[in-house]
Structure formats: structure tokens, C-alpha cells
N, C-alpha and C positions, 0 to 999 in steps of 0.2 A: 461369160459363155451364153450363147443365144440359142433361141428355138424360132422355128416358123410355123405358121399356118395360114394359108392364103384363104381369106374367105371366099363361100362360095365353091372350093373345089375339094375334092376327096384328099386327105390326107395323103402323103406318098411313103410307102415304108418300103425298107430292103428286106428281105427275108433270107436267113442263113440257114441251111440245112446240113444234116449229116448226110441224109439220103431221102430221095424223093421216090417212092414206090408203093404199091398195092398195099392197101391197111397199113402203112407206117403212119406216124403221128403228122408226117408232113401231108399225107395224102387227106386225114381227116381234119387239118387245121388249116393248111395252105390251100388245098382242094377246094375248101368253101371260098376261100377269101379269093379265089379266080373265078368263083361262080358256080361251082359244081353244088350238087346234093339239094338244088333248089334253093341256094344259099343267096340273099342279096347283099354283098359287102357294102359297107360304108367306108371303107379306105381302099386305097390302090397300091398293089405289089408293082413296083417299077424296076426291081432289079432284084436277082438271085446269087447267090452262092451255094455250091453243092460240095461238102466236103468228100463224096465217096459218089461214084456214078456205077451202079451193080448193073448187071445184065438186064434185069427188068425195070431199069429207069424209067420214070416218067417225066421227069424235068426237061427233058429235051423237046420232047414233043408239045408239051404243054405251054412251053416258054416260045416255041415256034408259033403256034397257034395265037397265044395272046398277044406276041409282039413284045415279049420281056427279054432283055439281055440276060445272059448269065455271064459272070465274071470270073476270072481264074482267082481273085484274091477277095478277101472280106474288103479290106482297104477300098479296092476300086468298085466294087458293089454299093459300098455307102458313100463314095466320093463322086465316083462319074455321073449318076442319073442327074439330070437336071442341076447342072453345076450352079446356076443362076441361084435358084430359090433353096436347093437343097431337100433333103428328105425331112419327114415328119417323126418316123419312128423306125425302128428296127426290132425285127421278130426272130428269134433264134428257136430253131426246133432240133436239137441235140439228142434226139433218141432214134434209135435203130441204126443199123451199118454194121458192117464187119470190123469188130475192134478187139483187141485184147481182153483176157479176163484174167485178173491177177490170182493169188493164192488165198483170197479172202471170199472169191466169187463175185467180186463186183466187176462189173463191165465197165474199161476204161474209155467212156466216151471222152471226146475232146472238150466238152463244155467249157474249162477253164480257158483252154485257148481260144476258142471261138468267141467267148464273152469278154476275153481280156484284148484281144484284137479289135473287138468291136469299142471298147472303152479308149483303145489308144487311137484309133483312126478320129473318135468324136473330139476326144482332146485334143488331136491335132488341127482339128477343123474349129475347136471352140466353142463346140455345139453340145447341149444337152438334153436331147430328145429323148422319149421315153423308150425304153428298152425293156420287151418282155423275152425270158429265158425259159423253156419247157422244163419242168420237173426240178430236179435238185441242181444246186450249182455246180457240184464235182463230185465223182467218187471219194476224194480226199478233202476232209473239212478244213483242213489248213490252208488249201488252195481257196476254198470258198471264204474264209476269213479274208483273204488279200482281196477278193473282188469284193466283198461286202465293204471294206474299206476304202477301196477306190471308188465305187459306185455312191458313196457319204463323199468323199474329198471331189469328186466332179459334178456332185448335185444333180446326178441322173434319177428321174423317176424311174421306179421298176417292178416288176412284175414278176413273179416264178410260180413253181408249184405244180399242184395236181389238178386234174379237171374232176376228182370224184367229191370233194367237200361240197361242191356245188350242184349236184345232182338232186333229185326228188329223194326224200326220205320217207318211208313209209312203214308202219302207220305214222301219222301226227303224233306229237308229244308235246309237252309244254317244255320250251326253250329255256323258259325262266329258272326250271329247275338245276341248271346247268352252274346258277350263279354258286351254289352250295354243293358243288359235287365233290366226291371223296374219292371214287374208282371209276375209272373209264377202261372199258374192253372193246377191242375193235376185233371184229373176225375178217380175216384177208386169205389171201388163195393163189394159186398158181405154184410151177415150180419153180418160176423165177424168183426167188425169195428176194433179191435185192432189188428188183424193178417194181415188183408189185407190193412187196412189204412197204416200201416208199408209201405208196398211196394211203394205205394203212396207217402210217404215222404221220401223214398227213389229216386223214380224217380225225386220228386222235388229237393232233394239236390243234384242229380248229374247234373241237369240241372244247379242249382245255382252255382255251383263250376267253371262253366266255364265263371262265369262274369270275366270282365278285371283285377279287384282287386281280392288280397286274401280273403279267407273267415274270417270274425270277429266275426260271432256269431250271435244269436237269441235274440232279447230284449222282445219280450212277443209273447205269445199263447194265442187264443181265440178258444172255440171249442162250436159249436151251433149244435141244431137238430131239426128237426121236420118243423114246420110252420114258426119259427123264421128264419131260413135259406132263405126263399123265401121272407119275410118280410123285412129283410135286404138287399137283393137284390134290391127290389122296392126303397130302400133309397139309392141306389148305394154304399152301403158298401162293396161290392164285384163285382168282373167284371163277370156280369152274359153273356155279350157278346164273353169272352174267354172260358167260360163253351161251349155255342153254337158252336164256333167254333172249339172246341175239339170234340164235338159231331157229328160235319159233317164228319169226318173223318172213323165214324163207317158206313161201309156200309148198316147194317139194320136196323139201330136206326132212328126212326120217332119222330121228334121235335114236332108233333101234340101234342095237352093236356100234354105238359110234366109234368107240376106240379099235373093234375090228376093222372097221372102214378106213381109218385116219390112223394107223399105228405110229406116224413120224412126223405128227405135225411139228411146227416151230413157233415157239414164245419168244415176244421180246417182253421183257419187262422196264417198264420205266418209273424211276423215283423221281418225282419233282422237288424242288426244294422247299415248297411250301408243304409237303406233306400228302399233296395228292399224289394217286397212283394209277398210271397207265399201261395197259396191258395191249399186245397185237398177236392173236392167234391164228397162225398163219397154215390154212390147210393144204393138202397138196391137189386134192381131187372132189372133196366134198359139195363146196359151193362155188359159184362165177361171180359173184357179187360180193361188195363190201358189205359190212353191216356192224352194229355197236350195240351195246348196253350200257348204262350206267347207273351207278348209287350215289345219292347224296348222304350229308354228314347226317340226316335224320334217317335213313334207310330207305327212302323212296326209291324205287327203280323205274326205268323206262328204257324203251329198244325201239330199232328202226332199222332197216334196210335200205342202203343206198341202191336206188333204182336206176342203175346204168343199163344202157342198153347192150344187148349181147348180139346184134346182128347189124350189119352195115345198113346205113352209113352212121351209125353211134351216134343218136341224138344228143348224149351228153356232150358230144365235141362241139355240137352246135352252140350250145350254152356256153361252153368255154370259150368258143370263139368271141363270142357276142362280148364276153367279157373282156377279152383281150384289146378288142376293136375299142369298147368304152374307154379302157384304159388309154389307148393311144389317143383316142378324141379328148380325153379330159385332163390326160396325165397324173390321173389320182388312180393309185393301185386299189383293189378291193379289199385288201387286208394289209397287213404292216409286212414290208420286205423280211425283216426279222424272223418271222414264221418261216422263210424258206432257208433262211442260214440255220434255225433250229433244226429242222427236220432235216437238213442235209448232216450237220452233226449227228443227229440220231440215228440216221441209216447207216453212216459209216462206223460209227462205234457200236452199233448192232451187230452189224457184219464182222467187225473186230472181235466182238463179244464170243460171236460164234466160233470163230475161228479159234481164238484163243481157248475157249471152254471155262472162261470164268468172267465174274462180274468184274464191271470197271467202273471206277470213280471218273467223274466227268467235269472236272472245273472248269474246262475250256466250254462248257455247256451254261455256263452262268450268263445267261444271256437275259436281261432285264427290258421289257418293252411294254407299253399300255394298248389299249385297244384300237387306239387312232393310228395316225401314221408311224409314230413312234422313232422315227429318224434319229432324233437326238436322245434317246433314252437308252438304247442298246449298249450294255458292257459286255462286248464277246470277250472271254477270259483267253488271252493270247499273251498277254503280257505277265511279267512276273513268274516265269516257270509255269504256268498255266496251259501249256500244249498239252500235256497229260499223255503223251505217248513217246 
């Protein structure tokens, strides 16, 4: 497998999107790579593939103005541009678009198909350039495992996941406390439980990774919704005090009559193999940013709010776009790709638990990895009947 990078020139990337329209992830990521929002890109977009073209599509006009070809297939978008030198990376933005929703209320974005076609094309070309894929790998964890195994087999540098773990956290706290963390609670929001709950799980996992020991996976996941969440709090089955501590970091949120304001929250309960407890409390209207609080084994607590921007052009996507560019330039992801595999499984199984109304044992999430690259240390539980569903 080969890679290229011509000295003195911007690395060339193909960008694969589900759709490019106002306020989509393509708008705030690809738009920056095209020089919008005052952004100065360090890589060059040389080809596009759009899976859908809505009525308010922006891709055709942007491509025309920038002189960028739009190809009818992913293979052509990767293969055709600059045949002599080839491309230096692929960026997949599989978020937003008109796709079906299944019975578990998961939007069936074609992320598996998009990434699989990219990997097949790179295999045909015998190339291993860096690949970024926005958010989780698939709505179906079984597909995600197949993608993970193929990425390893082809030795493809990979980055995925959420922008939210990289935003400013206020107020500041001592991150060293997380080495001995016992409980982590994340506050999330939106009527889009899967789409935004995923960001909450990414925040949770980014904090959990800072434990002193390596990651050893998740034992079980339980999801609740509605009055049962508050009833469980009254039985002290989850740490309501950490939720309140996290909410105190929001300047405009009143804690008075909280249960009346939010009678039907969603709760994800994550039991890690090493005994660490994780929780995501997902409100429908109370907040508009993610936040968290945690407790150490000695009882020390800390809390912060993820200060993502609420108005265009959403400055946290500038931070994320710079991370994507740095990854393309260096071929080094900012975190192990096992995090993306883990959070993909967590959101899939959390939505299944919510749908079935019961706790799920999760042997398929017996995912082991360290704080470095972790490429050779992951053990994704798919063999020996560990599919789990």
C-alpha cells in the first residue's frame, strides 16, 4: 500500500457527503475547507461526491465557483482527480439527508456504504491515505465492526467521532482527577435522542479514557425514558447530585421545578467492565449545550459545561475542522479509533435498550485499548457468539 504527499503543495482530498445544504455538517466542515467563514484551509478539496441533492442544495453552485468536479460515484471521486499523483486523503460527512428511520428511532444514514466504498476503492488502488468519517460508523454496530476490521486490515489511518469533546470546557478543573474517576454523568439535549445522545456518549467516553488504567470495555447498558428516570433517581439508582452539579455550570438554567420542566428525560446507564459508572441524562428542552460532572473514588467532584457555539458559523466546527486537517497532514488521529468503535456500539445498544425497555448485557463491547493509537490492542467481541443480539 502506498501514500503520497507532494512537498510544497497542499494535500489533495476527496470529500464524500450525504448532502450539502445550509447548516448541514457539510456546510460547516466542507464550507470551511472551501475557504468560507474566514477559514484558511491547509488542504485542497479536489473532488466531491454527494449522495443526495436536496432542493436547497449548495454543492453544485459551490463546486462551480471553485472549479471542483462532482462525480457520480465514490470510486470516481477518489480515482479520477489527478490520476498521476492521486489524492492524499478522504473526508466523509455522512450527516443530514433524507434517509429512513427504523423502529428503534435510528436514522439509517449510509455511513457503512460510504466508508466501505471508499475502502474498496483505496484497496483497488493499493493506497492507504488517511480517512475521516463524521460521527459514528453506522447505526448498526455489526456493520461498524466490519468497517473497523477492514480499516485495520488495510492499515488505513482513521479518525471519526464528534466535535463536542474538543470544545472549551468551563469552568476549568483538574483533569488529573479523572485518573481515579468512579462516576461520570453527562448532560445532553434535543428531541433527536440518537443524533445528540451520541455526542453525549462521545463526551462520556473521552472523559472515561483518562482513567489510570486502559479501557477494558462496557459490561451492560440500560436506557430509560420519562417518569421512570425520576423514579430511579428517588431510589438512588443514578447520581442526581452529579446532574445538579453539572447543571449549575449553565448560567441561564434554573433548577427550580426541574422535574416539572422536564417530565420525560432519557437516561443512558453505562456499566464499564472495571466498575466505572457512566450516565447520560438527555433533556428535551432544558439546555442547549452538553455538560458533565464526575466523582473520584475518594469522593472529590468536578463539573464543567462544553461551551459549543449556538449561532452560525458554529466556531466549535472550526476547531474540529483544524483537527481533521491536522490528521490528514500528519496521518495521526487525535485519539484511538477504538473510541469511535466503542461509542458506535454504545449508541446502537442504548437505542435498542430504550426500544426493548430492558437492560442489555454487552459482551460485544468488550473493547480493550490504550491511551495511544491502540490499533493492535483492541478486542472487539464478535467471535465466539459475542454478537450479543
